[in-house]
C-alpha positions in Angstrom: -5.1 -2.6 -1.2 -7.3 1.0 -0.4 -9.9 2.6 -1.8 -10.0 6.0 -1.9 -12.4 8.8 -3.5 -8.7 10.8 -3.6 -5.7 9.7 -5.0 -3.8 13.1 -4.4 -2.5 12.1 -1.5 -1.9 8.7 -1.3 0.9 9.3 -4.6 2.6 11.8 -1.9 3.1 8.9 1.1 6.0 7.6 -0.6 8.5 9.0 -3.1 8.5 5.4 -5.2 4.5 6.1 -6.2 3.2 6.4 -8.8 0.1 7.0 -10.6 -1.8 4.8 -13.1 -4.4 4.5 -15.3 -5.7 0.8 -15.8 -9.6 -0.1 -18.0 -10.7 3.0 -16.8 -9.5 3.4 -13.5 -7.4 5.1 -11.4 -4.1 3.3 -9.7 -1.6 4.2 -7.0 1.5 1.8 -7.4 4.7 1.5 -5.7 7.2 -1.8 -6.4 9.5 -0.7 -3.5 6.9 -0.7 -0.5 4.1 -2.3 -2.1 1.5 -2.0 1.0 0.8 1.9 -0.8 -1.4 0.4 -3.6 -4.8 2.1 -3.7 -7.4 2.4 -6.7 -10.0 4.9 -7.0 -14.0 4.6 -7.7 
């Protein structure tokens, strides 16, 4: 999982990427290609 300061570019890397908020943190999840997982903060 990557930790990034901005997730704007992370969600555009793959069509399966989704941005979700969990416990005050912002995550990019991708069920098709899990290598694109990312977290902000």
